[in-house]
C-alpha positions in Angstrom: -294.2 39.3 -88.3 -292.1 37.5 -86.0 -291.4 34.4 -84.9 -292.3 28.9 -80.9 -292.1 25.9 -79.2 -289.5 23.2 -80.1 -291.4 21.1 -82.6 -292.9 18.3 -80.6 -295.9 18.1 -82.9 -294.3 16.9 -86.0 -292.5 13.6 -86.4 -289.7 15.5 -88.0 -286.8 13.3 -87.0 -288.6 10.3 -88.5 -289.5 12.4 -91.5 -285.9 13.4 -91.9 -284.8 9.8 -92.1 -287.4 8.8 -94.6 -287.2 12.0 -96.7 -283.6 12.6 -97.2 -281.2 9.6 -97.6 -278.5 11.7 -99.2 -277.7 13.8 -96.1 -274.2 14.7 -95.3 -272.2 12.0 -93.6 -269.6 14.5 -92.6 -269.1 14.6 -88.8 -270.4 17.9 -87.2 -267.1 18.5 -85.6 -264.8 18.1 -88.6 -262.9 21.2 -89.7 -262.0 20.0 -93.1 -263.2 22.5 -95.7 -263.3 22.6 -99.5 -263.6 26.3 -99.3 -260.8 29.0 -99.1 -259.8 29.3 -95.4 -260.5 32.7 -93.9 -257.6 34.8 -92.7 -258.8 34.1 -89.2 -258.0 30.4 -89.8 -254.9 31.0 -91.9 -253.2 33.3 -89.3 -254.1 31.3 -86.2 -253.8 27.8 -85.0 -256.7 28.2 -82.5 -260.1 26.7 -83.3 -262.5 28.7 -85.4 -264.3 31.3 -83.2 -268.0 31.8 -83.9 -267.8 35.4 -82.7 -264.2 36.0 -83.7 -263.1 39.4 -85.2 -261.4 39.3 -88.6 -258.0 40.9 -88.6 -258.8 42.6 -91.9 -262.2 44.0 -92.9 -264.4 41.5 -94.7 -266.9 43.2 -97.0 -270.1 41.4 -97.9 -272.7 42.5 -100.3 -276.5 42.1 -99.8 -279.7 43.3 -101.3 -282.7 44.3 -99.3 -286.5 44.5 -99.6 -287.7 46.4 -96.5 -290.8 47.5 -94.7 -290.8 50.6 -92.5 -289.2 50.0 -89.0 -291.8 48.2 -86.9 -291.2 50.3 -83.8 -292.5 53.9 -84.2 -289.8 55.0 -81.7 -287.2 54.5 -84.4 -285.4 57.7 -85.3 -286.9 59.5 -88.3 -285.2 59.5 -91.6 -283.0 56.5 -90.9 -282.0 54.4 -93.9 -281.0 50.7 -94.0 -277.4 51.7 -94.5 -277.6 53.6 -91.2 -278.9 50.7 -89.2 -277.0 50.6 -85.9 -276.7 46.8 -86.1 -274.3 47.3 -89.0 -272.0 49.6 -87.0 -271.9 47.0 -84.2 -271.2 44.2 -86.7 -268.2 46.2 -88.0 -266.9 47.0 -84.6 -267.3 43.5 -83.1 -266.5 41.3 -86.0 -264.9 43.6 -88.7 -267.6 42.6 -91.2 -268.9 45.5 -93.3 -272.2 45.2 -95.2 -272.6 47.0 -98.5 -276.0 47.0 -100.2 -276.0 46.5 -104.0 -279.5 47.9 -103.7 -282.3 48.3 -101.2 -285.9 48.9 -102.2 -289.4 48.8 -100.5 -290.5 45.2 -100.1 -293.3 45.7 -102.7 -290.6 46.1 -105.3 -288.2 43.4 -104.2 -289.6 40.4 -106.1 -289.3 42.2 -109.5 -285.9 43.7 -108.7 -284.5 40.3 -107.5 -285.8 38.5 -110.6 -283.9 40.9 -112.7 -280.8 40.4 -110.6 -281.1 36.6 -111.1 -281.6 37.0 -114.8 -278.5 39.0 -115.2 -276.5 36.9 -112.7 -275.8 40.1 -110.6 -276.2 38.4 -107.3 -275.0 39.6 -103.9 -272.8 37.6 -101.5 -275.6 36.8 -99.0 -279.2 36.3 -100.1 -282.6 35.9 -98.4 -284.5 33.5 -100.7 -288.0 32.1 -100.9 -288.2 28.4 -101.7 -288.8 29.0 -105.5 -285.8 31.2 -105.9 -283.7 28.9 -103.7 -284.6 26.0 -106.1 -283.8 28.0 -109.2 -280.4 29.1 -107.9 -279.6 25.6 -106.6 -280.4 24.1 -110.0 -278.2 26.7 -111.7 -275.2 25.8 -109.4 -275.1 29.3 -108.0 -275.1 28.5 -104.2 -272.1 27.9 -102.0 -271.7 24.8 -99.9 -272.1 25.9 -96.3 -271.4 22.6 -94.7 -268.0 23.4 -93.3 -268.8 27.0 -92.6 -271.8 25.9 -90.5 -270.0 23.0 -88.7 -267.0 25.2 -87.9 -268.5 28.6 -87.1 -272.1 28.1 -86.0 -272.4 29.1 -82.3 -273.8 26.6 -79.8 -277.0 28.6 -79.6 -277.4 28.6 -83.4 -276.9 24.9 -83.5 -279.4 24.4 -80.7 -282.0 26.4 -82.7 -281.3 24.5 -85.9 -281.5 21.1 -84.2 -284.7 21.9 -82.3 -286.8 20.1 -84.9 -284.6 17.0 -85.1 -282.6 18.6 -87.9 -285.4 18.3 -90.4 -285.3 21.8 -91.8 -281.6 21.7 -92.2 -281.7 18.4 -94.1 -284.4 19.8 -96.3 -281.8 22.2 -97.7 -279.0 19.7 -98.0 -278.4 18.4 -101.5 -275.9 15.7 -102.4 -274.3 16.0 -98.9 -274.0 19.8 -99.2 -275.8 22.3 -97.0 -276.9 25.0 -99.4 -278.9 27.3 -97.1 -279.7 28.1 -93.5 -283.5 27.9 -93.1 -285.3 30.5 -90.9 -287.9 28.1 -89.6 -290.5 28.8 -87.0 -293.4 27.3 -85.1 -296.0 26.5 -87.8 -298.8 27.8 -85.6 -297.5 31.3 -86.2 -299.5 31.1 -89.4 -302.8 30.6 -87.7 -305.5 32.9 -88.9 -307.5 34.9 -86.4 -310.2 37.5 -86.7 -309.3 41.0 -85.4 -312.2 43.2 -84.6 -313.0 46.6 -83.1 -314.7 45.8 -79.7 -315.5 49.5 -79.1 -317.5 49.5 -82.4 -319.3 46.3 -81.3 -320.1 47.9 -78.0 -321.3 51.1 -79.7 -323.8 49.0 -81.8 -324.6 46.6 -79.0 -323.3 43.6 -81.0 -321.4 40.5 -79.9 -318.2 39.1 -81.5 -319.2 36.9 -84.4 -318.9 33.2 -84.2 -320.4 32.3 -87.6 -320.2 33.6 -91.1 -323.8 34.9 -90.9 -323.0 36.7 -87.7 -319.8 38.2 -89.3 -321.9 39.4 -92.2 -324.3 41.2 -89.9 -321.5 42.8 -88.0 -319.7 43.9 -91.1 -322.8 45.4 -92.6 -323.5 47.3 -89.4 -319.9 48.6 -89.5 -320.7 50.0 -93.0 -324.2 51.4 -92.4 -324.7 52.2 -88.7 -321.9 54.7 -87.9 -319.9 52.4 -85.6 -317.4 55.1 -84.6 -320.3 57.6 -83.9 -318.8 60.4 -85.8 -322.0 61.2 -87.7 -320.3 60.4 -91.1 -320.7 57.5 -93.6 -317.0 56.8 -93.7 -316.4 53.2 -92.6 -316.4 49.8 -94.3 -316.5 46.3 -93.0 -313.5 44.1 -93.8 -309.9 45.1 -94.6 -308.6 43.8 -97.9 -305.8 44.7 -100.3 -305.4 43.6 -103.9 -303.5 40.3 -103.2 -306.3 37.9 -102.1 -303.8 35.5 -100.5 -300.8 37.4 -99.1 -298.9 37.8 -95.9 -301.4 40.2 -94.4 -304.7 42.0 -94.8 -305.9 39.2 -97.1 -308.7 36.7 -97.0 -307.2 33.4 -96.1 -309.1 33.4 -92.8 -312.4 34.0 -94.4 -311.9 31.1 -96.9 -310.9 28.9 -93.9 -314.3 29.8 -92.3 -316.0 28.2 -95.3 -313.9 25.1 -95.0 -311.8 26.2 -97.9 -308.0 26.0 -97.8 -306.7 27.5 -101.0 -303.4 29.1 -99.7 -301.0 29.5 -96.9 -300.2 33.0 -98.1 -297.4 34.6 -100.0 -298.6 33.0 -103.3 -298.2 29.5 -102.0 -301.0 27.1 -102.7 -302.2 24.7 -100.0 -302.7 20.9 -100.2 -305.2 19.0 -98.2 -306.2 15.3 -98.0 -309.3 14.1 -99.7 -311.4 11.2 -98.7 -309.2 8.7 -100.4 -306.1 10.0 -98.6 -304.5 11.7 -101.6 -303.5 15.3 -101.7 -305.7 17.8 -103.6 -305.1 21.5 -104.3 -307.3 23.5 -101.9 -307.4 26.2 -104.5 -309.8 24.5 -106.8 -312.2 22.9 -104.3 -316.0 23.7 -104.4 -315.8 25.4 -101.0 -313.6 28.1 -102.7 -316.4 28.9 -105.1 -318.9 29.2 -102.3 -316.6 31.7 -100.5 -316.2 33.7 -103.7 -319.9 33.9 -104.1 -320.2 35.4 -100.6 -317.4 37.9 -101.3 -319.1 38.9 -104.5 -322.3 39.7 -102.5 -320.3 41.6 -99.9 -318.5 43.7 -102.6 -321.9 44.6 -104.1 -323.2 45.5 -100.7 -320.2 47.7 -99.7 -318.9 45.4 -97.0 -315.7 45.3 -98.9 -314.1 48.5 -100.1 -315.0 49.2 -103.7 -311.4 50.1 -104.4 -309.7 47.0 -102.8 -308.3 45.9 -106.2 -306.2 49.2 -106.3 -304.9 48.9 -102.7 -301.6 47.5 -101.7 -300.8 46.5 -98.1 -299.7 50.0 -97.3 -303.2 51.4 -98.3 -304.9 48.7 -96.2 -302.7 49.7 -93.2 -303.7 53.4 -93.8 -307.4 52.5 -93.6 -306.9 50.5 -90.4 -304.8 53.3 -88.8 -307.3 56.0 -89.8 -310.2 54.1 -88.3 -312.0 53.4 -91.6 -312.3 49.7 -91.1 -313.0 47.5 -88.1 -312.4 43.9 -89.1 -309.3 42.2 -90.4 -308.2 38.6 -90.8 -304.6 37.9 -89.8 -302.1 36.3 -87.5 -301.1 36.8 -83.9 -298.8 39.8 -84.5 -301.4 42.4 -85.7 -301.5 44.4 -82.4 -297.7 44.9 -82.8 -298.4 46.4 -86.2 -300.6 48.0 -87.5 -303.4 47.9 -84.9 -301.1 49.8 -82.4 -301.0 52.7 -84.9 -304.8 52.9 -84.7 -304.8 52.7 -80.9 -302.4 55.6 -80.7 -304.5 57.6 -83.2 -307.8 56.9 -81.6 -307.7 56.5 -77.7 -311.1 54.8 -77.8 -310.0 52.1 -80.2 -310.1 48.6 -78.6 -309.2 45.6 -80.7 -309.8 42.0 -79.7 -309.0 38.6 -81.3 -311.5 35.9 -81.9 -311.4 32.5 -83.5 -312.3 32.8 -87.2 -316.1 32.5 -87.8 -317.2 29.3 -89.6 -320.5 28.2 -91.2 -321.9 26.6 -88.0 -319.6 28.1 -85.4 -316.0 28.9 -85.0 -313.9 27.7 -88.0 -310.6 25.9 -88.3 -307.5 27.8 -89.5 -305.0 26.4 -91.9 -301.6 25.6 -90.4 -298.6 24.4 -92.3 -296.7 21.3 -91.3 -293.5 23.3 -91.5 -293.1 27.0 -91.5 -289.9 28.1 -93.4 -290.8 30.7 -95.9 -287.3 32.0 -96.3 -283.7 30.7 -96.2 -280.3 32.4 -96.2 -277.9 31.3 -98.9 -274.5 32.4 -100.1 -273.2 33.1 -103.6 -270.8 30.4 -104.6 -268.3 33.2 -105.5 -268.2 34.7 -102.0 -264.7 34.5 -100.6 -265.7 34.2 -97.0 -268.9 32.1 -96.8 -268.3 31.6 -93.1 -269.1 35.3 -92.7 -272.8 34.6 -93.2 -272.7 32.2 -90.3 -270.9 34.6 -88.1 -273.4 37.3 -88.9 -276.2 35.1 -87.7 -274.2 34.4 -84.5 -273.9 38.2 -84.1 -277.6 38.8 -84.4 -278.4 36.1 -81.8 -275.7 37.4 -79.5 -277.2 40.9 -79.6 -280.3 39.5 -77.7 -278.3 39.1 -74.5 -278.9 41.3 -71.5 -275.6 43.1 -71.6 -276.6 44.9 -74.9 -280.0 46.0 -73.6 -279.0 49.6 -72.7 -278.0 50.6 -76.2 -279.9 48.1 -78.4 -283.0 50.3 -78.8 -285.0 51.6 -81.8 -284.6 55.2 -80.8 -280.8 54.7 -81.1 -281.1 53.4 -84.6 -281.4 49.6 -84.1 -283.8 48.3 -86.7 -283.9 44.5 -86.3 -286.2 43.9 -89.3 -283.6 45.4 -91.6 -280.8 43.1 -90.5 -280.1 40.0 -92.5 -279.2 37.2 -92.1 -281.2 36.8 -88.8 -282.3 33.6 -87.3 -284.8 33.5 -84.3 -285.3 31.0 -81.6 -287.9 28.7 -83.1 -289.6 29.0 -79.6 -289.3 32.8 -79.4 -292.9 33.8 -79.0 -293.7 30.8 -76.8 -290.7 31.6 -74.7 -291.8 35.3 -74.4 -295.4 34.2 -73.5 -294.3 31.7 -70.9 -291.6 33.8 -69.2 -293.6 37.1 -69.1 -296.7 35.4 -67.6 -294.5 33.5 -65.2 -293.0 36.9 -64.0 -296.5 38.5 -63.9 -298.0 35.7 -61.9 -295.1 35.9 -59.4 -295.4 39.7 -59.2 -291.8 40.1 -60.3 -290.4 43.6 -61.0 -287.9 42.4 -63.6 -287.1 39.4 -65.7 -284.6 37.0 -64.2 -283.9 35.0 -67.4 -280.3 35.3 -68.4 -279.7 34.0 -71.9 -279.9 35.1 -75.5 -283.7 35.3 -75.1 -283.4 38.1 -72.5 -284.0 41.1 -74.7 -287.1 39.8 -76.4 -288.6 38.7 -73.0 -287.6 41.8 -71.2 -288.9 44.2 -73.9 -292.3 42.6 -73.7 -292.4 42.4 -69.9 -291.5 46.1 -69.7 -294.2 47.0 -72.3 -296.7 44.9 -70.5 -296.0 46.4 -67.1 -296.2 49.9 -68.6 -299.4 49.2 -70.5 -301.2 47.7 -67.5 -300.1 50.7 -65.3 -301.1 53.3 -68.0 -297.4 54.4 -68.0 -296.4 56.1 -71.3 -293.1 57.7 -70.2 -291.1 55.1 -72.3 -293.5 54.4 -75.1 -297.0 55.3 -76.3 -300.1 53.4 -75.2 -300.3 51.7 -78.7 -296.7 50.5 -78.6 -297.0 49.1 -75.1 -300.4 47.5 -75.9 -299.2 46.1 -79.2 -296.3 44.2 -77.5 -298.5 43.0 -74.7 -301.6 42.0 -76.7 -299.7 40.3 -79.5 -297.3 38.2 -77.2 -298.3 38.1 -73.6 -302.1 38.6 -73.1 -303.9 35.3 -72.4 -306.7 36.5 -74.7 -304.4 38.2 -77.2 -302.8 37.1 -80.4 -300.5 34.3 -79.2 -302.7 33.5 -76.2 -305.6 32.7 -78.6 -303.3 30.9 -81.0 -302.2 28.6 -78.2 -305.9 27.8 -77.4 -306.6 27.0 -81.1 -303.6 24.6 -81.1 -304.7 22.9 -77.8 -308.3 22.5 -79.0 -307.0 21.2 -82.4 -309.2 23.8 -84.3 -306.9 23.6 -87.3 -306.4 21.9 -90.6 -302.8 21.1 -91.9 -301.3 22.0 -95.2 -300.0 18.5 -96.0 -297.3 19.5 -98.5 -294.0 20.6 -97.0 -291.5 19.6 -99.6 -289.5 21.9 -101.9 -291.3 23.3 -104.9 -291.8 20.6 -107.6 -290.3 21.2 -111.0 -293.6 22.3 -112.5 -294.3 24.6 -109.5 -291.1 26.4 -110.2 -291.8 26.6 -113.9 -295.5 27.3 -114.0 -296.2 28.7 -110.5 -296.0 32.4 -111.3 -298.4 32.0 -114.3 -300.9 30.0 -112.2 -300.7 32.6 -109.4 -301.5 35.3 -111.9 -304.4 33.3 -113.3 -305.9 32.8 -109.8 -305.5 36.4 -108.8 -307.1 37.8 -111.9 -309.9 35.2 -111.9 -310.8 35.6 -108.3 -310.7 39.4 -108.4 -313.0 39.5 -111.4 -315.5 37.2 -109.6 -315.5 39.3 -106.5 -316.1 42.4 -108.5 -319.1 40.9 -110.3 -318.1 38.4 -113.0 -320.4 35.4 -113.2 -319.6 32.9 -110.4 -319.3 30.1 -113.1 -316.0 31.8 -114.1 -314.6 29.8 -111.2 -315.2 26.6 -113.2 -313.4 28.0 -116.1 -310.5 29.0 -113.8 -310.3 25.4 -112.5 -310.2 24.0 -116.0 -307.5 26.4 -117.1 -305.5 25.9 -113.9 -305.5 22.1 -114.4 -304.5 22.3 -118.1 -301.8 24.9 -117.7 -299.8 22.9 -115.2 -302.0 22.2 -112.2 -302.6 18.6 -113.1 -298.9 18.0 -113.5 -298.2 19.7 -110.2 -300.9 17.6 -108.5 -299.1 14.4 -109.8 -295.7 15.7 -108.6 -297.0 16.6 -105.1 -298.7 13.2 -104.7 -295.5 11.4 -105.9 -293.7 13.3 -103.1 -296.4 12.5 -100.6 -296.6 8.7 -101.4 -292.8 8.3 -101.4 -291.5 10.7 -98.7 -294.2 11.9 -96.3 -295.1 10.3 -93.0 -298.7 9.3 -93.1 
């Protein structure tokens, strides 16, 4: 769930010039500001300090939707308010975070929608593109231009400019920077197939390369006691109720059929047709074919009969408990939750393979730009620059000098800290540096910059895993770090191979949500989810045709027109 090579692949600098002609003409080094100066500026004639400590405590409010800590070594019972990052933030910068509310991530969307409706917004917000667009149109977002120009650290600016400034300009409106995008290598979205190799070996089966082979393996995992416990207690393919989600969903399976309906997180995908226009992948005939296969698998027990009642947490429980041996997903799965299964079952061995296709390995859908969230500031916040300084702080904490204390067992939970921006080349940097050190038989990482912690953590886990050393962490934790990030046949290693062999299809739409997407998107998402679920569970396959007709008439045709207007006017062909 993490985060990448500077973006050589996309002609972003060119896109930026053609896409956004209203970008700020303000020089990056100007200190002029339309915002209230901070006390730091008012009481000092020295230049703004990206890591400077406020003389008086600055309190900022946030809201949080959170998953459990990703590292099982995290102290038990800790709450987001007790995150050690927040104490260091207070000590180092005199910034104090107060949560207006914090809820499990599954409840966040509804809770935040209510907050927007009542205009009860925090100072700093993590937003998806749809909510960003809504708040922008309502005039609720602060102009961060001066705050960024004055307070962004050199490293943060390096990250933000690594794509030619494209992502930043995407969130600039009328010369005002309204959000800081957390953009990443788009190949982080590549779908892989994760499968229990020990189950394959028990049944004398090979990793599947085609859909037909996948079907045979999945059926064997249901019927032939793959874990050899003498019980009929396993099923084939992991799935939770949201068919297109951020994990444990079926994007990869649809990709294997040459269908590209979604990039996850309820965002539809757009592909080029034979005439060069963009068409919604969601309503193409290949989707119907895939649904037909899923319907058969549901009937045959390859899919769990109760998938429509499972959320992502239930799907994880099944994987952890060894009830299922196949899951589609991205590179990070070994880091969580496959590591939990490895610790629970010492015999468990997971491998990654390219998604099976109709006639051989399939092609995964990859976005042109990956920026699913941005950080924005309430226009009423007194110290908007505090948001920029908090990002600087998070990046700073990756340096070597903080390694001895910045550990999960001491209460540091990075996935609860916001706003956080990663090196867009984070995972690629880890992969390259760890393998460089392994190949040279080094005993420690010699890198000495803000990437040190991430690289050193994975190098340590890798060395411990390969040596069978569990003094510092369990086998699952060490294997998860190694096999997600460093192994040449692991999550990122295979993803790199898919990129190099060009076994992918691009989602061609990378603009901000169109007006009709903002207005009608939730209704169309609900229509898709209900229609597809019913078909999988046995409704006539022709219900897909009715879905397509309804989708088009309820706003889909208008969205298609808007997307193509954007494509013809602004996208580089």
